[in-house]
C-alpha positions as CSV (number, residue, x, y, z in Angstrom):
1,M,0.0,0.0,0.0
2,M,2.9,2.4,0.8
3,E,4.4,1.7,-2.6
4,I,1.2,2.8,-4.4
5,L,1.0,6.0,-2.3
6,I,4.6,6.8,-3.2
7,V,3.9,6.2,-6.9
8,V,0.8,8.5,-6.8
9,V,2.8,11.2,-5.1
10,I,5.6,11.0,-7.7
11,I,3.1,11.1,-10.6
12,G,1.5,14.1,-8.9
13,I,4.8,16.0,-8.6
14,M,5.6,15.2,-12.3
15,A,2.2,16.4,-13.4
16,I,2.8,19.7,-11.6
17,I,6.3,20.1,-13.0
18,F,5.5,19.2,-16.6
19,G,2.0,20.7,-16.7
20,N,3.3,24.1,-15.5
21,A,5.5,24.5,-18.7
22,G,2.4,24.2,-20.9
23,N,0.5,26.6,-18.7
24,Q,3.3,29.2,-19.0
25,A,3.0,29.3,-22.8
26,A,-0.8,29.6,-22.5
27,F,-0.4,32.4,-19.9
28,E,2.0,34.3,-22.2
29,R,-0.4,34.0,-25.2
30,Q,-3.2,35.3,-23.0
31,R,-1.1,38.3,-21.8
32,G,-0.2,39.0,-25.5
33,Q,-4.0,39.0,-26.3
34,E,-4.6,41.4,-23.5
35,A,-2.0,43.8,-24.9
36,I,-3.4,43.4,-28.4
37,S,-6.9,44.3,-27.2
38,N,-5.5,47.3,-25.3
39,L,-3.6,48.6,-28.3
40,E,-6.8,48.3,-30.4
41,L,-8.6,50.3,-27.8
42,I,-5.8,52.9,-27.9
43,H,-6.0,53.0,-31.7
44,N,-9.7,53.6,-31.7
45,G,-9.5,56.1,-28.9
46,E,-6.8,58.0,-30.8
47,K,-9.2,58.2,-33.8
48,R,-11.9,59.7,-31.6
49,F,-9.4,62.1,-29.9
50,F,-8.2,63.3,-33.3
51,L,-11.7,64.0,-34.6
52,E,-12.5,66.1,-31.4
53,H,-9.1,67.9,-31.1
54,N,-7.5,67.8,-34.5
55,N,-4.4,66.2,-33.1
56,Y,-3.4,63.0,-31.4
57,F,-3.0,62.4,-27.6
58,F,0.6,61.7,-26.4
59,C,1.7,60.6,-22.9
60,G,3.3,63.2,-20.6
61,G,6.3,60.9,-20.0
62,P,8.0,57.9,-21.4
63,V,5.3,55.6,-20.0
64,C,1.6,56.4,-19.9
65,T,-0.2,56.3,-16.6
66,P,-3.6,54.6,-16.5
67,E,-5.1,57.9,-15.4
68,E,-3.7,59.7,-18.5
69,I,-5.2,57.2,-20.8
70,R,-8.5,57.2,-18.9
71,S,-8.9,61.0,-18.9
72,N,-7.8,61.5,-22.5
73,L,-9.0,58.5,-24.4
74,T,-11.9,57.7,-22.0
75,F,-11.3,54.1,-21.2
76,V,-9.4,52.1,-18.6
77,I,-6.6,49.6,-19.3
78,D,-4.9,47.2,-17.0
79,T,-1.1,48.0,-16.7
80,R,-0.1,45.1,-14.5
81,N,1.5,43.1,-17.3
82,F,2.5,45.7,-19.8
83,E,3.8,49.3,-19.8
84,Y,2.1,51.5,-22.4
85,S,3.5,54.5,-24.2
86,I,2.1,56.7,-26.9
87,N,4.6,58.9,-28.7
88,S,4.3,61.4,-31.6
89,T,5.5,60.5,-35.1
90,T,5.7,62.3,-38.4
91,V,5.1,60.5,-41.7
92,A,5.3,62.4,-45.0
93,S,4.9,65.7,-43.0
94,Q,1.7,64.4,-41.4
95,P,1.4,64.1,-37.6
96,G,0.8,60.7,-36.1
97,Y,1.4,58.5,-33.1
98,R,3.0,55.2,-32.2
99,A,1.5,53.2,-29.3
100,V,3.7,50.6,-27.7
101,A,3.0,47.9,-25.1
102,T,6.2,46.5,-23.4
103,R,6.0,43.3,-21.3
104,R,6.9,43.8,-17.7
105,S,7.6,40.1,-16.8
106,G,7.3,36.6,-18.1
107,E,8.8,34.8,-21.0
108,C,8.7,37.9,-23.2
109,V,9.9,40.5,-20.7
110,G,11.1,43.7,-22.3
111,R,9.6,42.8,-25.7
112,S,6.9,45.0,-27.3
113,L,3.9,45.1,-29.4
114,N,3.1,48.4,-31.3
115,I,0.5,50.1,-33.5
116,T,0.7,53.3,-35.5
117,H,-1.9,55.9,-36.6
118,N,-1.6,54.8,-40.3
119,N,-1.6,51.1,-39.8
120,S,-4.0,49.2,-37.5
121,T,-1.9,46.0,-37.9
122,I,-0.2,45.3,-34.6
123,Q,3.5,44.4,-34.8
124,K,4.5,41.7,-32.3
125,G,8.0,41.4,-30.8
126,C,7.6,37.9,-29.3
127,D,6.7,34.7,-31.1
128,K,4.6,33.5,-28.1
129,W,2.0,36.2,-28.8
C-alpha cells in the first residue's frame, strides 16, 4: 500500500512540473492577447481624440499612466502586465502616433507590441503572442 502511495505522489509531482510548462505558454499567449486588445482600444481612442481635437494624444512621460489614458482616451486599461507608451511621429509631414505595449515580466519580458496611426496591424515582438 505504501508503494502505491509513493507512486501516486511521484506522478502528482511530475504532473505539476511538466504541466506548468504548458501553462506558462498559455499564460503568455493570454497576456499578449490582453495587450493586443488594449492597443486596439488605444488605436480607436486616438481616432476619436483626433476627430475632437484635430491632433493625437501623447503621454506626458516615457510611460503612460492609466489615469492619462482614462482621462484623454476615455477608457481604462490594465497595466499590471505591460507598460504602455504613446509617442508622436511624423510620416510624410503628417502628424501621427505610435503606441507601444512593453511586457513587464514573463517569457517575453522587455519585448513589445506596437501600432501606429496609419496602420492598424499590430507588430509583435515575441513569437509567443
